[in-house]
Biopython code that builds the backbone (N, CA, C, O; Angstrom):
import numpy as np
from Bio.PDB.StructureBuilder import StructureBuilder

atoms = [
    (1, "MET", "N", (-13.095, -14.179, -13.258)),
    (1, "MET", "CA", (-11.907, -14.857, -13.553)),
    (1, "MET", "C", (-11.899, -16.242, -14.106)),
    (1, "MET", "O", (-11.254, -16.644, -15.075)),
    (2, "ASN", "N", (-12.842, -17.014, -13.223)),
    (2, "ASN", "CA", (-13.232, -18.229, -13.888)),
    (2, "ASN", "C", (-13.428, -18.221, -15.552)),
    (2, "ASN", "O", (-12.961, -19.059, -16.324)),
    (3, "GLU", "N", (-14.177, -17.145, -15.875)),
    (3, "GLU", "CA", (-14.914, -17.703, -17.243)),
    (3, "GLU", "C", (-13.490, -17.093, -18.169)),
    (3, "GLU", "O", (-12.907, -17.716, -19.056)),
    (4, "ILE", "N", (-13.200, -15.888, -17.729)),
    (4, "ILE", "CA", (-11.834, -15.946, -18.684)),
    (4, "ILE", "C", (-10.671, -16.890, -18.479)),
    (4, "ILE", "O", (-10.134, -17.029, -19.578)),
    (5, "ALA", "N", (-10.228, -17.392, -17.825)),
    (5, "ALA", "CA", (-9.705, -18.667, -17.499)),
    (5, "ALA", "C", (-9.815, -19.681, -18.680)),
    (5, "ALA", "O", (-9.055, -20.093, -19.556)),
    (6, "LYS", "N", (-11.448, -19.949, -18.205)),
    (6, "LYS", "CA", (-12.062, -20.944, -19.138)),
    (6, "LYS", "C", (-11.984, -20.845, -20.522)),
    (6, "LYS", "O", (-11.631, -21.789, -21.229)),
    (7, "ARG", "N", (-12.370, -19.489, -21.044)),
    (7, "ARG", "CA", (-11.694, -19.192, -22.669)),
    (7, "ARG", "C", (-10.656, -19.255, -22.858)),
    (7, "ARG", "O", (-10.333, -19.203, -24.045)),
    (8, "MET", "N", (-9.639, -19.389, -21.901)),
    (8, "MET", "CA", (-8.207, -19.444, -22.340)),
    (8, "MET", "C", (-7.378, -20.670, -22.266)),
    (8, "MET", "O", (-6.200, -20.914, -22.527)),
    (9, "ASN", "N", (-8.524, -21.460, -21.761)),
    (9, "ASN", "CA", (-8.132, -23.205, -21.444)),
    (9, "ASN", "C", (-7.009, -22.851, -20.610)),
    (9, "ASN", "O", (-5.921, -23.040, -21.154)),
    (10, "LEU", "N", (-6.965, -22.232, -19.035)),
    (10, "LEU", "CA", (-6.265, -22.361, -18.387)),
    (10, "LEU", "C", (-7.140, -22.434, -17.198)),
    (10, "LEU", "O", (-8.348, -22.234, -17.069)),
    (11, "ASN", "N", (-5.986, -22.856, -16.159)),
    (11, "ASN", "CA", (-7.115, -22.980, -14.520)),
    (11, "ASN", "C", (-6.791, -21.931, -13.559)),
    (11, "ASN", "O", (-5.731, -21.323, -13.712)),
    (12, "THR", "N", (-7.486, -21.671, -12.689)),
    (12, "THR", "CA", (-7.407, -20.644, -11.549)),
    (12, "THR", "C", (-6.902, -21.245, -10.137)),
    (12, "THR", "O", (-6.853, -22.422, -9.783)),
    (13, "ASP", "N", (-6.580, -20.193, -9.514)),
    (13, "ASP", "CA", (-5.838, -20.860, -8.623)),
    (13, "ASP", "C", (-6.278, -19.395, -7.492)),
    (13, "ASP", "O", (-5.218, -18.796, -7.309)),
    (14, "PHE", "N", (-7.162, -18.847, -6.904)),
    (14, "PHE", "CA", (-7.321, -17.741, -6.133)),
    (14, "PHE", "C", (-6.368, -17.698, -4.914)),
    (14, "PHE", "O", (-6.028, -18.803, -4.494)),
    (15, "LYS", "N", (-5.914, -16.687, -4.320)),
    (15, "LYS", "CA", (-5.239, -16.483, -3.616)),
    (15, "LYS", "C", (-5.806, -15.187, -2.968)),
    (15, "LYS", "O", (-6.058, -14.187, -3.640)),
    (16, "ILE", "N", (-6.036, -15.279, -1.323)),
    (16, "ILE", "CA", (-6.364, -14.008, -0.607)),
    (16, "ILE", "C", (-5.614, -13.146, 0.000)),
    (16, "ILE", "O", (-4.755, -13.761, 0.632)),
    (17, "TYR", "N", (-5.488, -11.730, 0.152)),
    (17, "TYR", "CA", (-4.818, -11.024, 0.436)),
    (17, "TYR", "C", (-5.531, -10.041, 1.413)),
    (17, "TYR", "O", (-6.693, -9.654, 1.287)),
    (18, "ASN", "N", (-4.505, -9.629, 2.591)),
    (18, "ASN", "CA", (-5.413, -8.782, 3.456)),
    (18, "ASN", "C", (-5.296, -7.192, 3.149)),
    (18, "ASN", "O", (-6.063, -6.410, 3.710)),
    (19, "SER", "N", (-4.487, -6.828, 2.404)),
    (19, "SER", "CA", (-4.674, -5.530, 1.924)),
    (19, "SER", "C", (-4.113, -5.399, 0.629)),
    (19, "SER", "O", (-3.415, -6.337, 0.243)),
    (20, "LYS", "N", (-4.304, -4.261, -0.248)),
    (20, "LYS", "CA", (-4.066, -3.941, -1.550)),
    (20, "LYS", "C", (-2.468, -3.838, -1.539)),
    (20, "LYS", "O", (-1.918, -4.188, -2.584)),
    (21, "SER", "N", (-1.803, -3.479, -0.676)),
    (21, "SER", "CA", (-0.591, -3.495, -0.327)),
    (21, "SER", "C", (0.152, -4.514, -0.700)),
    (21, "SER", "O", (1.060, -4.437, -1.527)),
    (22, "GLU", "N", (-0.209, -5.562, -0.083)),
    (22, "GLU", "CA", (0.067, -7.203, -0.253)),
    (22, "GLU", "C", (-0.245, -7.895, -1.496)),
    (22, "GLU", "O", (0.493, -8.604, -2.181)),
    (23, "LEU", "N", (-1.318, -7.609, -1.650)),
    (23, "LEU", "CA", (-2.057, -7.828, -3.557)),
    (23, "LEU", "C", (-0.645, -7.620, -4.404)),
    (23, "LEU", "O", (0.132, -8.504, -4.764)),
    (24, "PHE", "N", (-0.545, -6.186, -4.616)),
    (24, "PHE", "CA", (0.126, -5.373, -5.437)),
    (24, "PHE", "C", (1.838, -5.844, -5.207)),
    (24, "PHE", "O", (2.537, -5.973, -6.212)),
    (25, "ASP", "N", (2.298, -6.029, -4.125)),
    (25, "ASP", "CA", (3.355, -6.655, -3.673)),
    (25, "ASP", "C", (3.859, -8.146, -4.458)),
    (25, "ASP", "O", (4.921, -8.484, -4.980)),
    (26, "ALA", "N", (2.477, -8.866, -4.248)),
    (26, "ALA", "CA", (2.258, -10.213, -4.632)),
    (26, "ALA", "C", (2.204, -10.269, -6.542)),
    (26, "ALA", "O", (2.349, -11.157, -7.382)),
    (27, "LEU", "N", (1.983, -9.142, -6.563)),
    (27, "LEU", "CA", (1.909, -8.992, -8.333)),
    (27, "LEU", "C", (3.207, -8.964, -8.709)),
    (27, "LEU", "O", (3.631, -9.709, -9.592)),
    (28, "GLU", "N", (4.153, -7.873, -7.904)),
    (28, "GLU", "CA", (5.449, -7.747, -8.273)),
    (28, "GLU", "C", (6.095, -8.823, -8.027)),
    (28, "GLU", "O", (6.453, -9.325, -9.093)),
    (29, "LYS", "N", (6.389, -9.370, -7.216)),
    (29, "LYS", "CA", (7.051, -10.133, -6.894)),
    (29, "LYS", "C", (6.633, -11.913, -8.183)),
    (29, "LYS", "O", (6.992, -13.087, -8.092)),
    (30, "ASN", "N", (6.057, -11.416, -8.851)),
    (30, "ASN", "CA", (5.182, -12.841, -9.699)),
    (30, "ASN", "C", (4.831, -13.717, -9.023)),
    (30, "ASN", "O", (4.804, -14.802, -9.604)),
    (31, "GLU", "N", (4.285, -13.719, -7.120)),
    (31, "GLU", "CA", (3.366, -14.460, -6.916)),
    (31, "GLU", "C", (2.011, -14.629, -7.068)),
    (31, "GLU", "O", (1.340, -15.284, -6.270)),
    (32, "VAL", "N", (1.500, -14.005, -8.177)),
    (32, "VAL", "CA", (0.419, -14.459, -8.529)),
    (32, "VAL", "C", (0.562, -13.862, -10.165)),
    (32, "VAL", "O", (1.569, -13.204, -10.427)),
    (33, "ASP", "N", (-0.453, -14.106, -11.236)),
    (33, "ASP", "CA", (-0.370, -13.640, -12.527)),
    (33, "ASP", "C", (-0.941, -12.605, -12.803)),
    (33, "ASP", "O", (-0.474, -11.948, -13.734)),
    (34, "CYS", "N", (-2.054, -12.143, -12.144)),
    (34, "CYS", "CA", (-2.919, -11.162, -12.351)),
    (34, "CYS", "C", (-3.539, -10.789, -11.259)),
    (34, "CYS", "O", (-3.310, -11.361, -10.194)),
    (35, "ILE", "N", (-4.298, -9.912, -11.346)),
    (35, "ILE", "CA", (-5.168, -9.057, -10.000)),
    (35, "ILE", "C", (-6.405, -8.822, -10.840)),
    (35, "ILE", "O", (-6.419, -8.136, -11.862)),
    (36, "GLY", "N", (-7.508, -9.495, -10.283)),
    (36, "GLY", "CA", (-8.596, -9.070, -11.216)),
    (36, "GLY", "C", (-9.526, -7.698, -10.305)),
    (36, "GLY", "O", (-9.527, -7.575, -9.080)),
    (37, "SER", "N", (-10.425, -6.581, -11.514)),
    (37, "SER", "CA", (-11.375, -5.715, -11.306)),
    (37, "SER", "C", (-10.558, -4.801, -10.060)),
    (37, "SER", "O", (-10.976, -4.793, -8.902)),
    (38, "ARG", "N", (-9.196, -3.960, -10.552)),
    (38, "ARG", "CA", (-8.563, -3.088, -9.834)),
    (38, "ARG", "C", (-8.800, -1.548, -10.496)),
    (38, "ARG", "O", (-8.767, -1.411, -11.719)),
    (39, "THR", "N", (-9.046, -0.387, -9.585)),
    (39, "THR", "CA", (-9.470, 0.503, -10.361)),
    (39, "THR", "C", (-8.091, 1.220, -10.826)),
    (39, "THR", "O", (-7.221, 1.347, -9.965)),
    (40, "VAL", "N", (-7.826, 1.728, -12.228)),
    (40, "VAL", "CA", (-6.733, 2.076, -12.754)),
    (40, "VAL", "C", (-6.552, 3.523, -11.564)),
    (40, "VAL", "O", (-7.352, 3.974, -10.745)),
    (41, "ASN", "N", (-5.325, 3.890, -11.880)),
    (41, "ASN", "CA", (-5.008, 5.600, -10.995)),
    (41, "ASN", "C", (-3.663, 5.585, -11.575)),
    (41, "ASN", "O", (-3.165, 4.661, -12.218)),
    (42, "TYR", "N", (-3.060, 6.861, -11.238)),
    (42, "TYR", "CA", (-2.075, 7.342, -11.980)),
    (42, "TYR", "C", (-0.765, 6.363, -11.254)),
    (42, "TYR", "O", (0.153, 5.976, -11.977)),
    (43, "GLU", "N", (-0.791, 6.103, -10.119)),
    (43, "GLU", "CA", (0.213, 5.900, -9.341)),
    (43, "GLU", "C", (0.577, 4.667, -9.744)),
    (43, "GLU", "O", (1.786, 4.510, -9.917)),
    (44, "ARG", "N", (-0.411, 3.389, -10.020)),
    (44, "ARG", "CA", (-0.658, 2.054, -10.186)),
    (44, "ARG", "C", (-0.137, 2.012, -11.479)),
    (44, "ARG", "O", (0.593, 1.080, -11.818)),
    (45, "ARG", "N", (-0.460, 3.003, -12.308)),
    (45, "ARG", "CA", (-0.129, 2.789, -14.184)),
    (45, "ARG", "C", (1.713, 3.161, -13.945)),
    (45, "ARG", "O", (2.363, 3.341, -14.975)),
    (46, "LYS", "N", (2.332, 3.240, -12.783)),
    (46, "LYS", "CA", (3.638, 3.527, -13.158)),
    (46, "LYS", "C", (4.401, 2.184, -13.114)),
    (46, "LYS", "O", (5.499, 2.055, -13.655)),
    (47, "PHE", "N", (3.578, 0.875, -12.237)),
    (47, "PHE", "CA", (4.399, -0.268, -12.047)),
    (47, "PHE", "C", (2.954, -1.220, -12.751)),
    (47, "PHE", "O", (3.201, -2.426, -12.753)),
    (48, "VAL", "N", (1.953, -0.967, -13.158)),
    (48, "VAL", "CA", (0.850, -1.976, -13.504)),
    (48, "VAL", "C", (0.906, -1.450, -14.753)),
    (48, "VAL", "O", (1.082, -0.302, -15.160)),
    (49, "ASP", "N", (0.650, -2.920, -15.512)),
    (49, "ASP", "CA", (-0.137, -2.729, -16.941)),
    (49, "ASP", "C", (-1.310, -3.166, -16.768)),
    (49, "ASP", "O", (-1.581, -4.251, -16.254)),
    (50, "PHE", "N", (-2.263, -2.184, -17.272)),
    (50, "PHE", "CA", (-3.797, -2.809, -17.311)),
    (50, "PHE", "C", (-4.439, -2.979, -18.577)),
    (50, "PHE", "O", (-4.077, -2.410, -19.608)),
    (51, "THR", "N", (-5.449, -3.813, -18.475)),
    (51, "THR", "CA", (-6.401, -4.126, -19.911)),
    (51, "THR", "C", (-6.877, -2.973, -20.075)),
    (51, "THR", "O", (-6.624, -2.031, -19.324)),
    (52, "ARG", "N", (-7.798, -2.900, -21.312)),
    (52, "ARG", "CA", (-8.697, -1.911, -21.015)),
    (52, "ARG", "C", (-9.626, -1.904, -20.360)),
    (52, "ARG", "O", (-9.995, -3.017, -19.986)),
    (53, "VAL", "N", (-10.287, -0.935, -19.993)),
    (53, "VAL", "CA", (-11.440, -0.678, -19.205)),
    (53, "VAL", "C", (-12.725, -1.376, -19.561)),
    (53, "VAL", "O", (-13.402, -1.126, -20.558)),
    (54, "TYR", "N", (-13.007, -2.332, -18.585)),
    (54, "TYR", "CA", (-14.312, -2.893, -18.873)),
    (54, "TYR", "C", (-15.692, -2.908, -18.243)),
    (54, "TYR", "O", (-16.761, -3.449, -18.529)),
    (55, "TYR", "N", (-15.234, -2.057, -17.212)),
    (55, "TYR", "CA", (-16.375, -1.350, -16.692)),
    (55, "TYR", "C", (-15.877, -0.150, -16.030)),
    (55, "TYR", "O", (-14.718, 0.108, -15.704)),
    (56, "TYR", "N", (-17.312, 0.786, -15.831)),
    (56, "TYR", "CA", (-16.957, 2.021, -15.019)),
    (56, "TYR", "C", (-17.725, 2.126, -13.889)),
    (56, "TYR", "O", (-18.884, 1.714, -13.843)),
    (57, "ASP", "N", (-17.137, 2.668, -12.947)),
    (57, "ASP", "CA", (-17.473, 2.796, -11.390)),
    (57, "ASP", "C", (-17.641, 4.541, -11.265)),
    (57, "ASP", "O", (-17.290, 5.444, -12.024)),
    (58, "SER", "N", (-18.305, 4.541, -10.014)),
    (58, "SER", "CA", (-18.357, 5.749, -9.645)),
    (58, "SER", "C", (-18.396, 5.891, -7.956)),
    (58, "SER", "O", (-18.671, 4.989, -7.164)),
    (59, "VAL", "N", (-18.027, 7.330, -7.634)),
    (59, "VAL", "CA", (-18.092, 7.419, -6.047)),
    (59, "VAL", "C", (-19.208, 7.927, -5.876)),
    (59, "VAL", "O", (-19.740, 8.777, -6.591)),
    (60, "ARG", "N", (-19.729, 7.312, -4.676)),
    (60, "ARG", "CA", (-20.779, 7.889, -3.777)),
    (60, "ARG", "C", (-20.404, 8.572, -2.422)),
    (60, "ARG", "O", (-19.398, 8.445, -1.724)),
    (61, "VAL", "N", (-21.306, 9.187, -2.298)),
    (61, "VAL", "CA", (-21.227, 9.570, -0.512)),
    (61, "VAL", "C", (-22.533, 9.457, -0.173)),
    (61, "VAL", "O", (-23.512, 9.834, -0.817)),
    (62, "ALA", "N", (-22.473, 8.775, 1.148)),
    (62, "ALA", "CA", (-23.354, 8.391, 2.146)),
    (62, "ALA", "C", (-23.776, 9.668, 3.128)),
    (62, "ALA", "O", (-22.855, 10.396, 3.499)),
    (63, "VAL", "N", (-24.443, 9.816, 3.343)),
    (63, "VAL", "CA", (-25.315, 10.728, 4.659)),
    (63, "VAL", "C", (-26.096, 10.849, 5.542)),
    (63, "VAL", "O", (-27.180, 11.072, 5.003)),
    (64, "PRO", "N", (-26.196, 10.838, 6.504)),
    (64, "PRO", "CA", (-27.578, 10.676, 7.304)),
    (64, "PRO", "C", (-28.953, 11.181, 6.483)),
    (64, "PRO", "O", (-28.982, 12.169, 5.750)),
    (65, "GLU", "N", (-29.964, 10.387, 6.734)),
    (65, "GLU", "CA", (-31.015, 10.722, 5.926)),
    (65, "GLU", "C", (-31.636, 12.489, 6.105)),
    (65, "GLU", "O", (-32.138, 13.342, 5.373)),
    (66, "SER", "N", (-31.268, 12.364, 7.410)),
    (66, "SER", "CA", (-31.626, 13.761, 7.999)),
    (66, "SER", "C", (-30.448, 14.871, 7.730)),
    (66, "SER", "O", (-30.423, 15.945, 8.331)),
    (67, "SER", "N", (-29.382, 14.443, 6.659)),
    (67, "SER", "CA", (-28.767, 15.659, 6.647)),
    (67, "SER", "C", (-28.950, 16.698, 5.567)),
    (67, "SER", "O", (-29.185, 16.316, 4.420)),
    (68, "PRO", "N", (-28.869, 17.859, 5.822)),
    (68, "PRO", "CA", (-29.014, 19.069, 4.812)),
    (68, "PRO", "C", (-28.041, 19.143, 3.497)),
    (68, "PRO", "O", (-28.043, 19.973, 2.588)),
    (69, "VAL", "N", (-27.104, 17.853, 3.726)),
    (69, "VAL", "CA", (-25.960, 18.180, 2.654)),
    (69, "VAL", "C", (-26.715, 17.471, 1.375)),
    (69, "VAL", "O", (-27.460, 16.503, 1.527)),
    (70, "THR", "N", (-26.478, 17.974, 0.294)),
    (70, "THR", "CA", (-27.093, 17.393, -1.202)),
    (70, "THR", "C", (-25.942, 17.420, -2.275)),
    (70, "THR", "O", (-25.992, 16.628, -3.217)),
    (71, "LEU", "N", (-24.724, 18.473, -2.130)),
    (71, "LEU", "CA", (-23.578, 18.515, -2.827)),
    (71, "LEU", "C", (-22.649, 17.876, -2.302)),
    (71, "LEU", "O", (-22.935, 17.544, -1.151)),
    (72, "LEU", "N", (-21.369, 17.459, -2.730)),
    (72, "LEU", "CA", (-20.182, 17.136, -2.437)),
    (72, "LEU", "C", (-19.359, 18.186, -1.937)),
    (72, "LEU", "O", (-18.563, 18.123, -1.000)),
    (73, "LYS", "N", (-19.669, 19.272, -2.746)),
    (73, "LYS", "CA", (-18.865, 20.814, -2.340)),
    (73, "LYS", "C", (-19.582, 21.322, -0.488)),
    (73, "LYS", "O", (-18.985, 21.986, 0.360)),
    (74, "GLU", "N", (-20.448, 20.946, -0.426)),
    (74, "GLU", "CA", (-21.111, 21.347, 0.940)),
    (74, "GLU", "C", (-20.356, 20.399, 2.293)),
    (74, "GLU", "O", (-20.236, 20.736, 3.471)),
    (75, "LEU", "N", (-19.982, 19.285, 1.701)),
    (75, "LEU", "CA", (-18.593, 18.781, 2.537)),
    (75, "LEU", "C", (-17.493, 18.753, 3.022)),
    (75, "LEU", "O", (-16.912, 18.090, 3.881)),
    (76, "LYS", "N", (-17.086, 20.229, 1.819)),
    (76, "LYS", "CA", (-15.504, 20.977, 2.729)),
    (76, "LYS", "C", (-15.401, 20.979, 4.065)),
    (76, "LYS", "O", (-16.478, 21.141, 4.637)),
    (77, "GLY", "N", (-14.484, 20.855, 4.732)),
    (77, "GLY", "CA", (-14.619, 21.395, 6.294)),
    (77, "GLY", "C", (-15.255, 19.943, 7.147)),
    (77, "GLY", "O", (-15.017, 19.910, 8.354)),
    (78, "LYS", "N", (-15.892, 18.996, 6.658)),
    (78, "LYS", "CA", (-16.732, 18.290, 7.326)),
    (78, "LYS", "C", (-15.513, 17.108, 7.683)),
    (78, "LYS", "O", (-14.423, 17.185, 7.116)),
    (79, "ASN", "N", (-15.798, 16.054, 8.641)),
    (79, "ASN", "CA", (-15.145, 14.890, 8.609)),
    (79, "ASN", "C", (-15.760, 13.737, 7.813)),
    (79, "ASN", "O", (-16.862, 13.221, 8.002)),
    (80, "LEU", "N", (-15.000, 13.482, 7.046)),
    (80, "LEU", "CA", (-15.361, 12.371, 6.106)),
    (80, "LEU", "C", (-14.771, 10.759, 6.901)),
    (80, "LEU", "O", (-13.891, 10.806, 7.760)),
    (81, "GLY", "N", (-15.313, 9.603, 6.525)),
    (81, "GLY", "CA", (-14.597, 8.349, 6.671)),
    (81, "GLY", "C", (-14.516, 7.752, 5.061)),
    (81, "GLY", "O", (-15.477, 7.580, 4.311)),
    (82, "VAL", "N", (-13.234, 7.522, 4.800)),
    (82, "VAL", "CA", (-12.779, 6.850, 3.914)),
    (82, "VAL", "C", (-11.516, 5.889, 3.931)),
    (82, "VAL", "O", (-10.474, 6.187, 4.514)),
    (83, "ILE", "N", (-11.752, 4.468, 3.092)),
    (83, "ILE", "CA", (-10.656, 3.642, 2.898)),
    (83, "ILE", "C", (-9.348, 4.410, 2.817)),
    (83, "ILE", "O", (-9.368, 5.179, 1.856)),
    (84, "GLU", "N", (-8.174, 4.455, 3.538)),
    (84, "GLU", "CA", (-7.036, 4.908, 3.203)),
    (84, "GLU", "C", (-6.423, 4.640, 2.105)),
    (84, "GLU", "O", (-6.069, 3.486, 1.863)),
    (85, "GLY", "N", (-6.297, 5.196, 1.640)),
    (85, "GLY", "CA", (-4.954, 4.753, -0.018)),
    (85, "GLY", "C", (-6.162, 4.597, -1.359)),
    (85, "GLY", "O", (-5.730, 4.411, -2.496)),
    (86, "SER", "N", (-7.530, 4.680, -1.138)),
    (86, "SER", "CA", (-8.387, 4.063, -2.114)),
    (86, "SER", "C", (-8.399, 5.054, -3.187)),
    (86, "SER", "O", (-7.688, 6.049, -3.045)),
    (87, "VAL", "N", (-9.052, 4.932, -4.156)),
    (87, "VAL", "CA", (-8.919, 5.831, -5.251)),
    (87, "VAL", "C", (-10.202, 6.676, -5.109)),
    (87, "VAL", "O", (-10.434, 7.540, -5.955)),
    (88, "SER", "N", (-11.252, 6.415, -3.825)),
    (88, "SER", "CA", (-12.295, 7.119, -3.463)),
    (88, "SER", "C", (-11.991, 8.184, -2.961)),
    (88, "SER", "O", (-12.469, 9.298, -3.177)),
    (89, "SER", "N", (-10.605, 7.654, -1.781)),
    (89, "SER", "CA", (-10.355, 8.850, -0.954)),
    (89, "SER", "C", (-9.581, 9.733, -1.945)),
    (89, "SER", "O", (-9.707, 10.953, -1.835)),
    (90, "GLU", "N", (-8.696, 9.161, -3.016)),
    (90, "GLU", "CA", (-7.996, 10.528, -3.537)),
    (90, "GLU", "C", (-9.044, 11.383, -4.187)),
    (90, "GLU", "O", (-8.711, 12.566, -4.258)),
    (91, "LEU", "N", (-10.098, 11.122, -4.628)),
    (91, "LEU", "CA", (-10.904, 11.736, -5.722)),
    (91, "LEU", "C", (-11.772, 12.707, -4.928)),
    (91, "LEU", "O", (-12.148, 13.804, -5.342)),
    (92, "VAL", "N", (-12.135, 11.994, -3.339)),
    (92, "VAL", "CA", (-13.228, 13.157, -2.656)),
    (92, "VAL", "C", (-11.780, 13.912, -1.943)),
    (92, "VAL", "O", (-12.086, 15.019, -1.500)),
    (93, "GLU", "N", (-10.858, 13.705, -1.811)),
    (93, "GLU", "CA", (-9.862, 14.836, -1.544)),
    (93, "GLU", "C", (-9.376, 15.844, -2.161)),
    (93, "GLU", "O", (-9.164, 16.975, -1.724)),
    (94, "SER", "N", (-9.196, 15.409, -3.216)),
    (94, "SER", "CA", (-8.464, 16.241, -4.769)),
    (94, "SER", "C", (-10.153, 17.238, -4.706)),
    (94, "SER", "O", (-10.080, 18.440, -4.451)),
    (95, "TYR", "N", (-11.364, 16.675, -4.926)),
    (95, "TYR", "CA", (-12.438, 17.907, -4.854)),
    (95, "TYR", "C", (-12.582, 18.283, -4.155)),
    (95, "TYR", "O", (-13.094, 19.358, -4.468)),
    (96, "LEU", "N", (-12.471, 18.188, -2.645)),
    (96, "LEU", "CA", (-12.869, 18.835, -1.959)),
    (96, "LEU", "C", (-11.408, 20.069, -1.529)),
    (96, "LEU", "O", (-11.817, 21.148, -1.100)),
    (97, "THR", "N", (-10.418, 19.978, -1.595)),
    (97, "THR", "CA", (-9.270, 21.009, -1.685)),
    (97, "THR", "C", (-9.309, 21.986, -2.880)),
    (97, "THR", "O", (-8.559, 22.962, -2.872)),
    (98, "ILE", "N", (-9.953, 21.815, -3.663)),
    (98, "ILE", "CA", (-9.831, 22.694, -4.891)),
    (98, "ILE", "C", (-10.781, 24.122, -4.298)),
    (98, "ILE", "O", (-10.932, 25.106, -5.022)),
]
sb = StructureBuilder()
sb.init_structure("model")
sb.init_model(0)
sb.init_chain("A")
sb.init_seg("    ")
for serial, (resi, resn, name, xyz) in enumerate(atoms, 1):
    if name == "N":
        sb.init_residue(resn, " ", resi, " ")
    sb.init_atom(name, np.array(xyz, "f"), 0.0, 1.0, " ", f" {name:<3s}", serial, name[0])
structure = sb.get_structure()
């Protein structure tokens, strides 16, 4: 964000929020001008304008080294730890309920 602001001859002022919902509320209330590095998803597109995608990320699942699980589909019916409301949780949930 500093580099973007520098190239646009702007100053940066960073604010820290405790949750994604607080962050997006701040954007909606014009308390911040932009949010850096958020994943695009269908729900967010309803109320946020995104720039073009400038990097791609993927979802990874970690299991103990001793686990026999090698495919995502083998996790169906297992207990998974995810961050509530994250894009990762949406992807994993949708994939495992097919």
